[in-house]
N, CA, C and O atoms as a GROMACS GRO file, in nm:
protein
  340
    1MET      N    1   7.965   8.156   2.129
    1MET     CA    2   7.859   8.059   2.150
    1MET      C    3   7.917   7.918   2.145
    1MET      O    4   8.006   7.889   2.065
    2LEU      N    5   7.866   7.833   2.231
    2LEU     CA    6   7.911   7.694   2.233
    2LEU      C    7   7.856   7.620   2.112
    2LEU      O    8   7.739   7.632   2.078
    3SER      N    9   7.941   7.544   2.050
    3SER     CA   10   7.891   7.463   1.939
    3SER      C   11   7.946   7.322   1.942
    3SER      O   12   7.882   7.229   1.892
    4LYS      N   13   8.066   7.305   2.001
    4LYS     CA   14   8.125   7.171   2.005
    4LYS      C   15   8.210   7.155   2.128
    4LYS      O   16   8.235   7.250   2.202
    5CYS      N   17   8.253   7.033   2.150
    5CYS     CA   18   8.340   6.999   2.262
    5CYS      C   19   8.469   7.082   2.256
    5CYS      O   20   8.524   7.103   2.148
    6ALA      N   21   8.517   7.127   2.372
    6ALA     CA   22   8.638   7.208   2.379
    6ALA      C   23   8.764   7.126   2.346
    6ALA      O   24   8.870   7.183   2.321
    7ASN      N   25   8.752   6.994   2.346
    7ASN     CA   26   8.863   6.908   2.308
    7ASN      C   27   8.879   6.917   2.155
    7ASN      O   28   8.789   6.875   2.082
    8PRO      N   29   8.993   6.970   2.106
    8PRO     CA   30   9.009   6.983   1.961
    8PRO      C   31   9.002   6.850   1.885
    8PRO      O   32   8.970   6.849   1.767
    9GLY      N   33   9.032   6.740   1.952
    9GLY     CA   34   9.028   6.610   1.888
    9GLY      C   35   8.892   6.543   1.889
    9GLY      O   36   8.878   6.430   1.843
   10CYS      N   37   8.791   6.612   1.941
   10CYS     CA   38   8.656   6.556   1.951
   10CYS      C   39   8.561   6.637   1.865
   10CYS      O   40   8.568   6.760   1.862
   11ALA      N   41   8.472   6.568   1.796
   11ALA     CA   42   8.377   6.636   1.707
   11ALA      C   43   8.235   6.642   1.766
   11ALA      O   44   8.142   6.680   1.695
   12ALA      N   45   8.218   6.606   1.894
   12ALA     CA   46   8.085   6.607   1.955
   12ALA      C   47   8.026   6.748   1.955
   12ALA      O   48   8.096   6.844   1.986
   13THR      N   49   7.898   6.758   1.918
   13THR     CA   50   7.833   6.888   1.916
   13THR      C   51   7.751   6.910   2.042
   13THR      O   52   7.693   6.817   2.098
   14PHE      N   53   7.748   7.035   2.087
   14PHE     CA   54   7.676   7.072   2.208
   14PHE      C   55   7.526   7.074   2.180
   14PHE      O   56   7.481   7.144   2.089
   15LEU      N   57   7.449   6.998   2.258
   15LEU     CA   58   7.304   6.995   2.243
   15LEU      C   59   7.232   7.030   2.373
   15LEU      O   60   7.140   7.112   2.373
   16TYR      N   61   7.273   6.968   2.484
   16TYR     CA   62   7.203   6.985   2.611
   16TYR      C   63   7.302   7.013   2.724
   16TYR      O   64   7.414   6.962   2.723
   17LEU      N   65   7.260   7.095   2.822
   17LEU     CA   66   7.346   7.126   2.936
   17LEU      C   67   7.375   7.005   3.023
   17LEU      O   68   7.482   6.998   3.084
   18HIS      N   69   7.284   6.910   3.030
   18HIS     CA   70   7.302   6.795   3.119
   18HIS      C   71   7.395   6.688   3.060
   18HIS      O   72   7.423   6.588   3.126
   19GLN      N   73   7.442   6.707   2.938
   19GLN     CA   74   7.534   6.611   2.877
   19GLN      C   75   7.674   6.670   2.874
   19GLN      O   76   7.702   6.763   2.798
   20GLY      N   77   7.761   6.618   2.957
   20GLY     CA   78   7.898   6.668   2.963
   20GLY      C   79   7.917   6.766   3.077
   20GLY      O   80   7.843   6.763   3.175
   21LYS      N   81   8.017   6.853   3.063
   21LYS     CA   82   8.051   6.946   3.170
   21LYS      C   83   8.072   7.084   3.111
   21LYS      O   84   8.146   7.102   3.014
   22LEU      N   85   8.006   7.183   3.171
   22LEU     CA   86   8.014   7.321   3.126
   22LEU      C   87   8.110   7.398   3.216
   22LEU      O   88   8.104   7.386   3.339
   23PHE      N   89   8.198   7.476   3.157
   23PHE     CA   90   8.296   7.556   3.230
   23PHE      C   91   8.268   7.704   3.205
   23PHE      O   92   8.249   7.744   3.090
   24ARG      N   93   8.266   7.784   3.310
   24ARG     CA   94   8.252   7.928   3.299
   24ARG      C   95   8.383   7.987   3.347
   24ARG      O   96   8.417   7.977   3.465
   25LEU      N   97   8.456   8.050   3.256
   25LEU     CA   98   8.589   8.099   3.290
   25LEU      C   99   8.600   8.249   3.266
   25LEU      O  100   8.549   8.302   3.167
   26ASP      N  101   8.667   8.317   3.359
   26ASP     CA  102   8.694   8.459   3.346
   26ASP      C  103   8.827   8.472   3.274
   26ASP      O  104   8.932   8.439   3.329
   27THR      N  105   8.824   8.519   3.151
   27THR     CA  106   8.946   8.531   3.072
   27THR      C  107   8.993   8.676   3.068
   27THR      O  108   9.033   8.727   2.963
   28SER      N  109   8.988   8.742   3.184
   28SER     CA  110   9.028   8.883   3.194
   28SER      C  111   9.174   8.901   3.159
   28SER      O  112   9.258   8.815   3.186
   29ILE      N  113   9.202   9.015   3.100
   29ILE     CA  114   9.341   9.053   3.075
   29ILE      C  115   9.356   9.199   3.116
   29ILE      O  116   9.260   9.275   3.114
   30ALA      N  117   9.477   9.237   3.151
   30ALA     CA  118   9.502   9.376   3.186
   30ALA      C  119   9.524   9.455   3.058
   30ALA      O  120   9.609   9.419   2.976
   31VAL      N  121   9.449   9.562   3.042
   31VAL     CA  122   9.461   9.647   2.925
   31VAL      C  123   9.519   9.779   2.968
   31VAL      O  124   9.472   9.840   3.064
   32VAL      N  125   9.623   9.824   2.898
   32VAL     CA  126   9.685   9.951   2.932
   32VAL      C  127   9.608  10.061   2.861
   32VAL      O  128   9.597  10.062   2.738
   33ALA      N  129   9.554  10.154   2.939
   33ALA     CA  130   9.478  10.266   2.882
   33ALA      C  131   9.556  10.394   2.904
   33ALA      O  132   9.603  10.420   3.014
   34SER      N  133   9.572  10.474   2.800
   34SER     CA  134   9.644  10.600   2.809
   34SER      C  135   9.554  10.709   2.863
   34SER      O  136   9.440  10.726   2.818
   35THR      N  137   9.604  10.784   2.960
   35THR     CA  138   9.533  10.900   3.009
   35THR      C  139   9.622  11.021   2.987
   35THR      O  140   9.738  11.007   2.950
   36SER      N  141   9.569  11.139   3.010
   36SER     CA  142   9.648  11.259   2.985
   36SER      C  143   9.765  11.272   3.082
   36SER      O  144   9.869  11.324   3.044
   37ALA      N  145   9.751  11.225   3.206
   37ALA     CA  146   9.857  11.241   3.305
   37ALA      C  147   9.950  11.120   3.313
   37ALA      O  148  10.071  11.135   3.322
   38ALA      N  149   9.893  11.001   3.309
   38ALA     CA  150   9.974  10.880   3.325
   38ALA      C  151   9.903  10.762   3.261
   38ALA      O  152   9.787  10.770   3.223
   39GLU      N  153   9.976  10.652   3.252
   39GLU     CA  154   9.916  10.528   3.202
   39GLU      C  155   9.864  10.448   3.321
   39GLU      O  156   9.933  10.436   3.422
   40THR      N  157   9.746  10.394   3.309
   40THR     CA  158   9.690  10.310   3.414
   40THR      C  159   9.647  10.178   3.354
   40THR      O  160   9.611  10.170   3.237
   41LYS      N  161   9.652  10.074   3.435
   41LYS     CA  162   9.606   9.943   3.390
   41LYS      C  163   9.460   9.927   3.428
   41LYS      O  164   9.423   9.944   3.544
   42LYS      N  165   9.379   9.894   3.331
   42LYS     CA  166   9.237   9.874   3.352
   42LYS      C  167   9.203   9.731   3.312
   42LYS      O  168   9.220   9.694   3.195
   43PRO      N  169   9.155   9.648   3.406
   43PRO     CA  170   9.124   9.509   3.369
   43PRO      C  171   9.005   9.502   3.274
   43PRO      O  172   8.906   9.573   3.291
   44SER      N  173   9.016   9.416   3.178
   44SER     CA  174   8.908   9.391   3.083
   44SER      C  175   8.844   9.259   3.122
   44SER      O  176   8.906   9.153   3.107
   45ARG      N  177   8.722   9.264   3.172
   45ARG     CA  178   8.654   9.142   3.218
   45ARG      C  179   8.582   9.075   3.101
   45ARG      O  180   8.504   9.138   3.030
   46ARG      N  181   8.610   8.948   3.085
   46ARG     CA  182   8.548   8.872   2.977
   46ARG      C  183   8.515   8.732   3.028
   46ARG      O  184   8.604   8.656   3.066
   47ILE      N  185   8.388   8.699   3.028
   47ILE     CA  186   8.343   8.567   3.071
   47ILE      C  187   8.320   8.482   2.946
   47ILE      O  188   8.252   8.524   2.853
   48GLU      N  189   8.379   8.362   2.946
   48GLU     CA  190   8.361   8.271   2.833
   48GLU      C  191   8.313   8.136   2.886
   48GLU      O  192   8.345   8.097   2.999
   49PHE      N  193   8.238   8.066   2.804
   49PHE     CA  194   8.189   7.934   2.839
   49PHE      C  195   8.252   7.830   2.747
   49PHE      O  196   8.264   7.850   2.626
   50PHE      N  197   8.292   7.717   2.807
   50PHE     CA  198   8.349   7.605   2.734
   50PHE      C  199   8.275   7.481   2.778
   50PHE      O  200   8.226   7.474   2.891
   51TRP      N  201   8.267   7.382   2.691
   51TRP     CA  202   8.195   7.258   2.721
   51TRP      C  203   8.279   7.139   2.680
   51TRP      O  204   8.339   7.137   2.573
   52LEU      N  205   8.282   7.038   2.767
   52LEU     CA  206   8.342   6.909   2.735
   52LEU      C  207   8.230   6.806   2.732
   52LEU      O  208   8.149   6.800   2.824
   53CYS      N  209   8.223   6.726   2.625
   53CYS     CA  210   8.122   6.621   2.616
   53CYS      C  211   8.146   6.519   2.728
   53CYS      O  212   8.253   6.519   2.790
   54HIS      N  213   8.049   6.435   2.753
   54HIS     CA  214   8.058   6.339   2.864
   54HIS      C  215   8.182   6.249   2.855
   54HIS      O  216   8.253   6.236   2.955
   55PRO      N  217   8.211   6.185   2.741
   55PRO     CA  218   8.331   6.100   2.736
   55PRO      C  219   8.461   6.178   2.760
   55PRO      O  220   8.551   6.128   2.828
   56CYS      N  221   8.472   6.299   2.707
   56CYS     CA  222   8.593   6.379   2.728
   56CYS      C  223   8.603   6.428   2.871
   56CYS      O  224   8.712   6.430   2.928
   57ALA      N  225   8.488   6.469   2.932
   57ALA     CA  226   8.488   6.519   3.069
   57ALA      C  227   8.527   6.411   3.170
   57ALA      O  228   8.574   6.444   3.279
   58ALA      N  229   8.510   6.284   3.134
   58ALA     CA  230   8.548   6.174   3.223
   58ALA      C  231   8.700   6.160   3.232
   58ALA      O  232   8.750   6.103   3.328
   59GLU      N  233   8.772   6.212   3.133
   59GLU     CA  234   8.918   6.197   3.130
   59GLU      C  235   8.994   6.329   3.126
   59GLU      O  236   9.115   6.331   3.152
   60LEU      N  237   8.925   6.439   3.093
   60LEU     CA  238   8.993   6.567   3.071
   60LEU      C  239   8.928   6.680   3.150
   60LEU      O  240   8.814   6.668   3.194
   61THR      N  241   9.002   6.787   3.167
   61THR     CA  242   8.949   6.912   3.222
   61THR      C  243   9.015   7.026   3.145
   61THR      O  244   9.096   7.002   3.055
   62LEU      N  245   8.980   7.148   3.180
   62LEU     CA  246   9.040   7.262   3.112
   62LEU      C  247   9.145   7.327   3.201
   62LEU      O  248   9.132   7.330   3.323
   63GLY      N  249   9.247   7.379   3.138
   63GLY     CA  250   9.353   7.450   3.208
   63GLY      C  251   9.389   7.575   3.132
   63GLY      O  252   9.335   7.601   3.024
   64TYR      N  253   9.479   7.654   3.189
   64TYR     CA  254   9.521   7.778   3.124
   64TYR      C  255   9.672   7.784   3.116
   64TYR      O  256   9.742   7.760   3.215
   65LYS      N  257   9.721   7.816   2.999
   65LYS     CA  258   9.864   7.840   2.979
   65LYS      C  259   9.879   7.978   2.919
   65LYS      O  260   9.810   8.012   2.823
   66ARG      N  261   9.966   8.058   2.976
   66ARG     CA  262   9.982   8.196   2.932
   66ARG      C  263  10.010   8.207   2.782
   66ARG      O  264   9.956   8.296   2.716
   67GLU      N  265  10.094   8.119   2.729
   67GLU     CA  266  10.132   8.130   2.588
   67GLU      C  267  10.025   8.080   2.490
   67GLU      O  268  10.022   8.124   2.375
   68THR      N  269   9.938   7.990   2.534
   68THR     CA  270   9.837   7.935   2.442
   68THR      C  271   9.693   7.963   2.483
   68THR      O  272   9.602   7.946   2.402
   69GLY      N  273   9.670   8.005   2.606
   69GLY     CA  274   9.533   8.031   2.653
   69GLY      C  275   9.471   7.907   2.714
   69GLY      O  276   9.540   7.829   2.780
   70ILE      N  277   9.341   7.888   2.693
   70ILE     CA  278   9.268   7.774   2.748
   70ILE      C  279   9.309   7.647   2.675
   70ILE      O  280   9.309   7.642   2.552
   71THR      N  281   9.345   7.545   2.752
   71THR     CA  282   9.387   7.418   2.693
   71THR      C  283   9.315   7.302   2.762
   71THR      O  284   9.261   7.317   2.872
   72VAL      N  285   9.315   7.188   2.697
   72VAL     CA  286   9.257   7.066   2.752
   72VAL      C  287   9.371   6.988   2.818
   72VAL      O  288   9.475   6.965   2.756
   73VAL      N  289   9.351   6.949   2.944
   73VAL     CA  290   9.453   6.874   3.017
   73VAL      C  291   9.392   6.748   3.079
   73VAL      O  292   9.274   6.748   3.114
   74PRO      N  293   9.471   6.642   3.091
   74PRO     CA  294   9.419   6.518   3.150
   74PRO      C  295   9.387   6.535   3.299
   74PRO      O  296   9.457   6.606   3.370
   75LEU      N  297   9.281   6.470   3.343
   75LEU     CA  298   9.249   6.467   3.486
   75LEU      C  299   9.350   6.378   3.558
   75LEU      O  300   9.403   6.285   3.497
   76PRO      N  301   9.378   6.404   3.684
   76PRO     CA  302   9.459   6.310   3.762
   76PRO      C  303   9.393   6.172   3.760
   76PRO      O  304   9.270   6.164   3.762
   77LYS      N  305   9.470   6.066   3.756
   77LYS     CA  306   9.416   5.929   3.744
   77LYS      C  307   9.310   5.896   3.848
   77LYS      O  308   9.207   5.838   3.813
   78ALA      N  309   9.331   5.930   3.975
   78ALA     CA  310   9.236   5.896   4.080
   78ALA      C  311   9.103   5.969   4.059
   78ALA      O  312   8.997   5.911   4.083
   79LEU      N  313   9.107   6.093   4.015
   79LEU     CA  314   8.986   6.170   3.993
   79LEU      C  315   8.910   6.116   3.872
   79LEU      O  316   8.787   6.110   3.874
   80ALA      N  317   8.982   6.078   3.767
   80ALA     CA  318   8.918   6.022   3.648
   80ALA      C  319   8.848   5.892   3.681
   80ALA      O  320   8.738   5.867   3.632
   81ARG      N  321   8.910   5.806   3.764
   81ARG     CA  322   8.848   5.680   3.803
   81ARG      C  323   8.724   5.705   3.887
   81ARG      O  324   8.624   5.634   3.871
   82ALA      N  325   8.726   5.804   3.976
   82ALA     CA  326   8.613   5.833   4.063
   82ALA      C  327   8.493   5.884   3.982
   82ALA      O  328   8.379   5.856   4.018
   83GLN      N  329   8.518   5.958   3.874
   83GLN     CA  330   8.408   6.012   3.795
   83GLN      C  331   8.341   5.904   3.710
   83GLN      O  332   8.223   5.915   3.678
   84THR      N  333   8.416   5.800   3.671
   84THR     CA  334   8.358   5.696   3.587
   84THR      C  335   8.291   5.586   3.670
   84THR      O  336   8.215   5.505   3.617
   85ALA      N  337   8.318   5.584   3.801
   85ALA     CA  338   8.262   5.480   3.887
   85ALA      C  339   8.117   5.508   3.923
   85ALA      O  340   8.055   5.429   3.995
   0.00000   0.00000   0.00000
């Protein structure tokens, strides 16, 4: 459940959908399942929601790194300027 901004350095609490930016991400991973004849890979589908408050969403977005998972990354400068204009 969403409770605060996805930016670890921000303490803003989630109140309304129209404040900030909501992200819906598929965090699927391949799960190896054992069968009697052979091993098969079965994808595990998992949808997660993340939220960035309005001030953070003006400068940041979410990204994915294999070693750490979902991370906060800076927006490209031109895109950040366009969102604040």
